Residue, then its C-alpha position, 0 to 999 in steps of 0.5 A: x186662404x182657400x174657401x171651405x166651399x172650394x175644398x168641397x165642404x158645406x159653408x154651414x156645417x163643414x161636412x164634406x159635400x163635394x158630390x152635392x156641390x157638383x150635381x146642380x139642382x134636382x130636375x124635379x124639385x129645382x133645388x138640392x140641399x146639404x145632406x147633413x144640415x139641410x141648407x139649400x145648396x142649389x136653386x133654379x133662378x127665375x130665368x132658368x139658370x142654375x145657381x149655387x149658394x156661393x153665386x152672388x148673382x145670376x151668370x145669365x141675367x145678372x139678377x140677385x141670387x135668393x139663396x146667396x150666403x154672402x161674404x161672411x168669412x165665418x162661412x167662407x173661410x177654411x177653418x180647418 
């Protein structure tokens, strides 16, 4: 089963956000949000790495992602 996020949809509201998923955090606010439900999609970790809400750990330092959405199949599964 392909994840909702890999298909380009928000894990929470299921609206199409492919562009937001590919943009990364905003350079000034250090975050980016779903335009429909305002869920935080991107953040910058304390080590400076870009983290998306489906990254469990930081790929640079291995630290926990504060905005990780978890392994909830309700959010990750393709329900369409």
